[in-house]
C-alpha positions as CSV (number, residue, x, y, z in Angstrom):
1,M,0.0,-0.1,0.0
2,Y,1.7,3.1,1.4
3,L,5.2,1.7,2.0
4,E,6.8,2.4,-1.4
5,H,5.1,5.8,-1.6
6,F,6.6,7.0,1.6
7,R,9.9,4.5,1.3
8,L,9.1,2.6,4.3
9,Q,10.8,-0.9,4.9
10,D,7.8,-1.6,7.4
11,F,4.7,-0.9,8.8
12,P,5.2,1.8,11.4
13,F,2.1,1.8,13.4
14,R,0.9,-1.9,13.8
15,L,-1.8,-2.4,16.6
16,I,-0.2,-5.7,17.7
17,P,2.4,-5.4,20.6
18,D,5.9,-5.3,19.5
19,S,8.8,-4.8,21.7
20,E,10.6,-3.8,18.7
21,F,8.9,-0.5,18.4
22,F,8.8,0.1,22.0
23,F,9.2,4.0,22.8
24,L,10.4,4.7,26.3
25,S,8.6,7.7,27.5
26,Q,9.6,8.9,31.0
27,A,6.7,7.3,32.5
28,H,7.1,4.1,30.8
29,A,10.7,4.1,31.7
30,R,9.5,4.5,35.4
31,A,7.0,1.5,35.2
32,K,9.7,-0.7,33.8
33,A,12.0,0.4,36.6
34,Y,9.3,-0.7,39.2
35,L,8.5,-4.2,37.3
36,E,12.2,-4.9,37.3
37,Y,12.9,-4.2,41.0
38,T,9.7,-6.7,41.7
39,V,11.1,-9.2,39.6
40,M,14.4,-9.0,41.3
41,S,13.0,-8.7,44.9
42,R,11.6,-11.5,46.1
43,D,9.0,-9.9,48.2
44,G,8.1,-7.4,45.3
45,F,4.6,-6.4,44.7
46,V,3.6,-4.1,42.3
47,V,0.4,-2.5,40.6
48,I,0.6,-1.1,37.1
49,T,-2.4,0.8,35.9
50,G,-3.4,2.5,32.5
51,E,-5.8,3.3,30.0
52,I,-6.5,0.6,27.3
53,G,-3.7,0.9,24.7
54,A,-1.2,2.8,27.1
55,G,1.4,-0.2,26.7
56,K,1.0,-2.1,29.7
57,T,0.8,-5.3,27.7
58,T,4.1,-4.3,25.9
59,L,5.8,-3.6,29.0
60,L,5.2,-7.0,30.4
61,N,6.0,-8.6,27.2
62,M,9.6,-6.9,27.5
63,L,10.0,-7.9,31.0
64,I,9.1,-11.6,30.0
65,D,11.8,-11.2,27.3
66,E,14.5,-9.5,29.6
67,F,14.4,-11.9,32.5
68,S,13.1,-15.3,30.9
69,D,16.6,-16.9,31.3
70,R,17.2,-15.8,35.1
71,V,13.3,-15.6,36.4
72,L,10.5,-18.1,36.4
73,L,7.6,-16.0,35.3
74,A,4.2,-17.1,34.9
75,H,1.9,-14.8,32.8
76,I,-2.0,-14.9,33.3
77,H,-4.0,-13.6,30.7
78,Q,-7.4,-14.6,31.6
79,S,-9.0,-13.3,34.6
80,Q,-12.3,-14.3,34.5
81,L,-11.8,-17.1,37.0
82,N,-13.1,-18.1,40.2
83,D,-10.5,-19.2,43.1
84,I,-10.1,-22.6,42.1
85,E,-9.6,-21.8,38.4
86,F,-6.9,-19.3,39.1
87,L,-5.0,-21.6,41.2
88,Q,-5.1,-24.1,38.4
89,A,-4.1,-21.2,36.0
90,V,-1.3,-20.3,37.9
91,L,0.1,-23.9,38.3
92,S,-0.3,-24.5,34.7
93,A,1.6,-21.2,33.8
94,F,4.5,-22.5,35.8
95,G,4.4,-25.6,34.0
96,E,3.0,-28.1,37.1
97,S,0.6,-30.6,36.4
98,I,-3.0,-30.2,37.8
99,S,-4.4,-33.8,37.1
100,G,-5.6,-35.0,40.2
101,L,-5.6,-32.3,42.4
102,Q,-9.0,-31.5,43.8
103,G,-10.1,-28.7,46.1
104,K,-8.4,-25.5,47.0
105,V,-6.1,-27.1,49.7
106,E,-4.5,-29.7,47.4
107,L,-3.7,-26.7,44.7
108,L,-2.3,-24.4,47.4
109,N,-0.2,-27.2,48.9
110,R,1.1,-28.3,45.4
111,L,2.0,-24.4,44.7
112,Q,3.7,-24.1,48.0
113,S,6.0,-27.2,47.3
114,F,6.6,-26.0,43.8
115,L,7.5,-22.5,45.3
116,E,9.6,-23.9,47.9
117,Q,11.7,-26.1,45.5
118,Q,12.5,-23.0,43.4
119,A,13.6,-21.3,46.3
120,L,15.9,-24.0,47.1
121,G,17.2,-23.8,43.8
122,G,18.0,-20.0,44.0
123,R,15.4,-19.2,41.3
124,R,13.3,-16.3,41.6
125,V,9.7,-16.8,40.8
126,V,7.4,-13.9,39.3
127,L,3.6,-14.1,38.7
128,A,2.1,-11.4,36.5
129,V,-1.6,-11.0,35.9
130,D,-2.7,-9.1,33.1
131,E,-6.4,-7.4,33.0
132,A,-6.3,-7.7,36.8
133,Q,-9.5,-5.2,37.0
134,S,-11.6,-8.1,36.0
135,L,-10.7,-10.4,38.9
136,G,-13.3,-11.3,41.2
137,Y,-13.0,-11.0,45.1
138,P,-11.9,-15.1,45.4
139,A,-9.4,-14.6,42.9
140,L,-7.9,-11.6,44.8
141,E,-8.2,-13.1,47.9
142,Q,-5.8,-16.2,46.5
143,I,-3.5,-13.5,45.3
144,R,-3.3,-12.1,48.8
145,M,-2.5,-15.7,50.3
146,L,0.2,-16.2,47.6
147,A,1.8,-12.8,48.4
148,G,2.1,-14.2,51.9
149,M,3.6,-17.4,51.0
150,E,7.3,-17.9,52.7
151,A,9.7,-20.5,53.7
152,N,12.5,-19.9,56.1
153,K,11.4,-16.1,56.4
154,Q,11.8,-15.6,53.0
155,K,8.8,-14.6,50.5
156,L,8.6,-17.1,47.8
157,L,6.6,-15.3,45.1
158,S,7.0,-11.7,43.7
159,I,3.7,-10.3,42.1
160,I,2.8,-8.1,39.3
161,L,-0.8,-6.8,38.8
162,V,-1.6,-5.1,35.4
163,G,-5.0,-3.4,34.6
164,Q,-7.2,-0.7,33.8
165,P,-7.4,2.4,36.2
166,E,-10.4,0.8,38.0
167,L,-8.1,-1.6,39.4
168,Q,-7.1,0.8,41.9
169,Q,-10.3,1.5,43.3
170,V,-10.9,-2.3,43.5
171,I,-7.8,-2.7,45.6
172,Q,-8.6,0.3,47.9
173,S,-12.1,-1.3,48.9
174,P,-12.4,-2.2,52.7
175,N,-12.6,-6.0,51.7
176,L,-9.2,-5.9,50.4
177,E,-7.5,-4.1,52.8
178,Q,-4.9,-6.9,53.6
179,L,-4.0,-7.1,50.1
180,A,-3.7,-3.7,49.8
181,Q,-1.1,-3.4,52.7
182,R,1.2,-6.1,50.8
183,I,1.4,-3.9,48.1
184,R,5.0,-2.4,47.8
185,L,4.9,-0.2,44.8
186,R,2.1,1.5,42.5
187,F,2.3,3.4,39.2
188,H,-0.5,4.9,36.9
189,L,0.9,4.9,33.3
190,G,-0.6,8.1,32.1
191,P,-0.8,9.5,28.5
192,L,1.8,10.7,26.2
193,S,2.3,14.7,26.3
194,R,2.2,16.2,22.9
195,D,5.6,16.4,22.3
196,E,6.3,12.8,23.8
197,A,3.6,12.0,21.1
198,K,5.6,13.5,18.4
199,D,8.6,11.6,19.4
200,Y,6.9,8.4,19.7
201,I,5.8,8.6,16.0
202,R,9.2,9.8,14.8
203,H,10.7,6.7,16.9
204,R,8.2,4.3,15.1
205,L,9.0,5.7,11.7
206,R,12.9,5.4,12.3
207,I,12.2,2.0,13.5
208,A,10.4,1.3,10.4
209,R,13.5,2.4,8.3
210,A,11.7,5.7,6.8
211,A,13.7,7.6,4.4
212,S,12.7,10.5,6.4
213,V,11.0,10.8,9.7
214,N,9.8,14.4,8.7
215,L,6.5,12.8,7.2
216,F,4.4,14.5,9.9
217,T,3.9,18.3,10.0
218,E,3.7,20.2,13.5
219,G,0.2,20.9,12.8
220,A,-0.4,17.1,12.3
221,Y,1.2,16.4,15.7
222,D,-1.4,18.9,17.1
223,A,-4.2,17.3,15.4
224,V,-3.0,13.9,16.4
225,D,-2.7,14.8,20.2
226,R,-6.5,16.1,19.8
227,Y,-7.9,12.8,18.6
228,A,-5.6,10.5,20.4
229,G,-5.1,12.0,23.5
230,G,-1.6,10.6,23.8
231,I,-2.7,7.0,23.9
232,P,-0.3,4.8,21.9
233,R,-2.8,2.6,20.7
234,L,-4.8,5.1,19.1
235,I,-1.9,7.1,18.0
236,N,-1.1,3.9,16.0
237,S,-4.7,3.5,14.7
238,L,-4.8,7.3,13.7
239,C,-1.6,7.5,12.0
240,D,-1.9,4.2,10.1
241,M,-5.2,5.7,8.5
242,A,-3.5,9.1,7.6
243,L,-0.7,7.4,6.2
244,L,-3.0,5.5,3.7
245,T,-5.3,8.7,3.6
246,A,-2.0,10.9,2.3
247,F,-1.3,8.1,-0.1
248,V,-4.5,8.1,-1.9
249,E,-4.5,11.8,-2.0
250,E,-0.9,11.6,-3.3
251,R,0.3,13.8,-0.4
252,E,4.0,13.6,0.3
253,Q,3.2,14.7,4.1
254,V,0.9,14.2,6.6
255,T,-0.9,17.5,7.3
256,A,-3.5,18.5,9.9
257,G,-6.2,18.3,7.4
258,I,-5.0,14.7,6.4
259,I,-5.4,14.0,10.1
260,E,-9.0,15.5,10.1
261,V,-10.0,13.4,7.1
262,A,-8.4,10.1,8.6
263,A,-10.2,10.6,12.0
264,S,-13.4,11.2,10.0
265,E,-13.1,7.9,8.1
266,L,-12.4,6.2,11.6
267,E,-15.6,8.2,12.9
268,W,-13.4,9.4,16.0
269,P,-14.8,12.4,17.9
270,L,-12.1,14.6,19.6
271,F,-10.4,12.5,22.5
272,E,-11.9,15.0,25.2
273,E,-15.5,13.9,23.7
274,R,-14.4,10.3,23.9
275,G,-16.3,8.1,26.5
276,T,-14.8,4.5,27.1
277,G,-18.2,2.9,27.9
278,R,-16.3,0.4,30.0
279,R,-18.7,-1.8,32.3
280,P,-17.4,-4.0,34.8
281,M,-17.2,-7.7,33.8
282,P,-19.9,-9.8,35.4
283,G,-18.5,-11.3,38.6
284,S,-15.5,-9.2,39.1
285,A,-14.9,-7.2,42.3
286,M,-15.6,-4.1,40.1
287,A,-19.0,-5.1,39.6
288,Q,-19.6,-5.9,43.2
289,L,-18.2,-2.6,44.0
290,G,-20.4,-0.8,41.5
291,V,-17.2,0.6,40.0
292,R,-17.6,2.0,36.3
293,D,-16.0,4.8,34.4
294,E,-17.7,8.0,34.6
295,A,-17.4,8.3,31.1
296,A,-19.5,5.1,30.6
297,P,-23.1,5.7,29.4
298,A,-25.1,6.6,32.5
299,G,-28.4,5.1,31.7
300,P,-30.9,4.0,28.9
301,G,-30.6,7.2,26.9
302,G,-27.0,6.2,26.5
303,L,-25.5,9.5,27.6
304,T,-22.2,9.9,29.3
305,Q,-21.7,11.4,32.8
306,Q,-19.7,14.1,31.1
307,Q,-22.9,14.9,28.6
308,V,-25.3,15.0,31.4
309,D,-23.1,17.6,33.3
310,Q,-23.3,19.7,30.0
311,I,-26.9,19.7,29.8
312,V,-27.4,20.5,33.4
313,G,-24.8,23.0,33.1
314,S,-26.8,24.5,29.8
315,I,-30.0,24.3,31.8
316,T,-28.6,26.4,34.5
317,D,-27.0,28.9,32.3
318,G,-30.5,29.2,30.7
319,F,-32.4,29.8,33.7
320,G,-29.5,32.4,34.8
321,G,-30.2,34.1,31.6
322,L,-33.8,33.9,32.1
323,R,-33.4,35.7,35.5
324,R,-31.5,38.2,33.9
325,E,-34.0,39.2,31.4
326,L,-36.8,39.1,34.1
327,R,-35.1,41.4,36.3
328,G,-34.4,43.9,33.2
329,I,-38.3,43.7,32.3
330,R,-39.3,44.2,36.2
331,A,-36.9,47.4,35.8
332,Q,-38.4,48.5,33.0
333,L,-42.0,48.2,34.2
334,R,-40.9,50.2,37.3
335,D,-39.9,52.8,35.0
336,L,-42.9,53.0,32.9
337,L,-45.0,53.0,36.3
338,G,-43.0,55.9,37.6
339,R,-43.8,57.8,34.3
340,S,-47.3,57.2,34.5
341,R,-47.4,58.1,38.0
342,E,-45.7,61.9,37.1
């Protein structure tokens, strides 16, 4: 498609996480340092949160690649599990057979034995759970118990929980106070700034071996920021469409106008008007807490909380204007009445 037109050797804005294209922003560097500390510390427990597409999974995959030969790391992708299913998933991820094991006690005993064997061999063991905001209370309670496993006054397992921002609210609930106390580090992976997004785009063009990284104008970077809001995955989607649009229109550069056309093709609103529409997964701790994104639809009308606030504000402003008009009419009537009396 547009590779030859822009003299690219590879597609720079693929949506599939790829550590080769990873851009280490200041926030990503700090999150990576927290993850590395957790891996190297036997009693590490870190919670990393961020919006969908912020780069959490890519960070986790990089960590696995970096430490795979030095650390035994189990990566749990499926979080819609009850307590027994969760323990089974953990054992399976560590390569242990769960055949013949019945009930929670046997699963915990097998896991304790496995972790003690690894400790005797001097090997660090890490459990990483992705999409942790969807875990139910039973599974989170098992994580609390795993975090407390020890032998000879030494912790047996380091834990990494990665999830969307709602995970922090779940952990702070009164039911999980003991779990929250075990967490050593927390970090929220925020969006890229406008300038970081510019560096991110140029970085990916460079990795794709572009003949020139100046394919986007300054105005285009401003437009990308307005529509993608600094979220890497959204930046990728928008920039890929923008390159395709520029190719179709036989443009040599992506301008602000091209970004506007690309956003229109994707049917995207401005980022500040975007609602995530996230709903808690049934059975998750989020659902039991009643936690949901403030930007999610608020009711049958499909309005977001932001839209409701705007409507209420407009009505309030309208009443304010009406009151001012009534005061003006009353003043005019008083003036007319005073003249008639004269």
